[in-house]
N, C-alpha and C positions, 0 to 999 in steps of 0.2 A: 798080592804076592803070597803064594803058599809056602809051606815049610821046605818042600823039595826044591823049589826055585831059589829060595833064600840060601839053602845049603849048597846048591850048585854055584851060586855067585861067590859065596865064602870060600869054597874049595878052589875056584878059579883064580881069585885075586888075593887070597890070604898068603901070608909069608910062611905060615906053618899050619898044621891041622888045628882047627878050632879057633883060628885068629879072627876076631871080630872087631878089634880095636884099631887096626892099622888104617891110616888114611885111605889107602887104596881100596880096602873093603868097604869103608864107610862111603866113599865116593860112588862105588859101583852099586851099592844098595840104594843110596839116594837117587841115583840115575834111574834105576828100575822103578822106584816109587814115583818119581817125577814123570816118567813116560806113561805110567798107568793113570795118574791123575790128569795128565794132559788129554788122554783119550776120553776120560770121564767128562772133562770140561767141554770138549767139543760137542758132546751130546747134551749136557746139562749146563748151558752157558750162563744161567742165572744163579748158580750155586756159588755164592760169594764167600761162604765160609771155607769151602774147599779151595777156592782161588787164593785166599789168604794163607792157608796152610802150604799150598804149592809155592807161593812166593817165599815163604820162610825156608822151605827146603832148598830152593834154588840159591838163596843167600848163604845157607849153611854149606852147600856144596861148593860155592865160590870161595868161601873162606878156607875150606879144606884144600881146594886146588891151589890157592895162593900159598898155603903152608907147604904143600908138596913141592911147588915150584921153588920156594926158597931152600928147602932141605935137600931135595933130590930131583934135579932137573930132568935126568934121564927117565925116572919113573913117571914124572909128570907128562913128558912127551909120549911115553908108551901108553899110559892110561887114557889120555885124551884121544889118541888115535884109535885105541881099541873100542872106546865107548862112543866115539863120534861126537865129542864135545869140542866146541869152538874154543880156541886158545885166546886168552886175554892179552898176553904179552908176546 
């Protein structure tokens, strides 16, 4: 992910300009990184260190999604639909 792609994601999901800490932005950035690593692992299936990092990112995204579900169910539904993430509950 390059700077332009990252800035585009932040602008799209941020609550205000320069917002990088909100759960929506963090989930969107993690989803982009997860998609990139998934494509990498399809080619390099023996890269176990990357697989471990990918699993850690998926776990972190799940925690953030659970937090967002507790705090703001409407935002949770919106972001899962926009990013194509399966809902847990």
